[in-house]
N, C-alpha and C positions, 0 to 999 in steps of 0.2 A: 432492456435486460437489467435486472436489479443486481446489486452487489453480491448477494448470497448465491444467486444463480450463476453469476460469472465466476465466483470463487469455486463453486462446485464443479463447473465445467473445466476450469483450469486444473483443479485437483484430479479430475477424471483423466484428462488428457496427459497430465504430467505423470500419473501412475503408469500409463501405457508407454511413456517415454523412458521408463526405467529399464535397466539392463534386461535384454531379452525381447524388448518391444521394438517398434519401428521408430527410433528416436528422432530421425530427421523430419519425417512427416508429422509426427506428433508435436514436435517443438514448433513447427510452422503453424500447426493448428492452434497451439497455445498462444503464439504471437498474434494470430488472427483474433483470438478472443480478447486480448488486450486492446488491439486496435478497434475492434467493433464496440467494445464497452466504452472506450475513451471517445470515439466518434459520437456515439449516442449521448454520452454525458455532456459533451461540449457543443452539441447541436450541429455537428458537421455532417455534410453529405458523405456517404460511404466512400466516395472517390476522392474526397478532399484530403483525407489522411492516408497517404500511401504507405507510410512507414511509421514505426514507433518513434523515430526521431522527430518526424513532422508533428506527431501528436504531442510529444513532450514539449515542443516549442509552443504549441497552442496552450497546453496545460500550464506551463510556467508563466504565461502572460495573462491567464484567466484570473479574475478576482476570487478571493476566498469564497467558497460555496460548498454545499454538501456534495455535488457531483465531483468537484475537484478533490475533496477529501476521500471520497469513495474510490476514485481512480488511483490515488496514492496508496490506499489500502490494498488495492488489487496489485499494484506494483510490488508492494512488500511481499505479498503472497507469491508473486512471480520470482522474486529474488530467492525464495526458498527452493526453487526448482533449478537443479543443476543445469548449466549451459543455456538457460532460456534467455537471460540478459547478459550483455558483455561484462567481462571481469576487469578490463583495463582500458585506460585511455579516456578520451573525451566521451566516447559512447557509454562508458560506465559512469562517468561523472554526471551526465545529464539526468538519469533517473534518480540518482542519489541526491543531488541538490534539489530536485523537485520534491522528493519525499521529505527532505529536511525542512523545506519551507511550508509544505502543506500539512505536515503532521508534527509541527514543532513541539507543542505541549505534550503530546503522547510520547514523543521520543525523549523528552526531558524526564517524564515519569518512568520510562523504561531504562534510564541510565545510559542513554546513547552517548558514545564517545565523540562529541562534536569536535574536540581538539585532537582526536586520534589520527592515525594514518589512514590512508584510503583502504588499506587491507582491513584494519580494525573496524572501520565504518561498514564496509561491505559485509564482513562476518557478523556484525551486530544486526544489520538489517536482514540478512539471510535467516538468522535465528529468531527474529522478531515475529515472523509470520505465525508462529504458534501461540503467541500471547498478545497480539495487536488488539484484539477485541477488549481485553482486560484494560489496556492502557487508554483506550478511547472512551471508556465509561466515565460519566461525570464523577467528580470527586464527592465522596461522602463527607458530611460535616464532621469535624473532629471533636466538637464540643457537644455535650448532651443537649437535647432539645430544650430541657427546662432551664439550662444555663444560658441558652441563646435568648430565652424569653418568649419562645413560640408556644409553649404549653406550661401550665402550672406544675410545680415539682411533684405534686401528689398524683398527676396523671402520666408522668413519664415512665 
């Protein structure tokens, strides 16, 4: 499952979990999407990761890689869904600390409150799902190409 497909599935399921929908069943389906994506990303057998907590332990110990970053992006998307991930305690700290380590530069670009309270961090991550793609894009050079010396001034 690629990241875009997982994000689309998560969005579809979370829309159905909105008021008036079957919230409990749909939130379980959304958690299953997170577990399936993470299991596939880290090469685990489907039965190896029985819960999101197990998967977060594996992800936190994984070396920096594209699948690790993609899983963190999917967690940011999940934080934008009300009641999908825990709000308090150690269960809420695990996803947040993993996201902070996996998406450090993107969070810096987004103005993430690293020194803020848990509430401020949670609120910032929950709102970041809408702009995470923008913060993951490579930085554009701030100097004109002719000033960098990559092209002559008359071609810029």
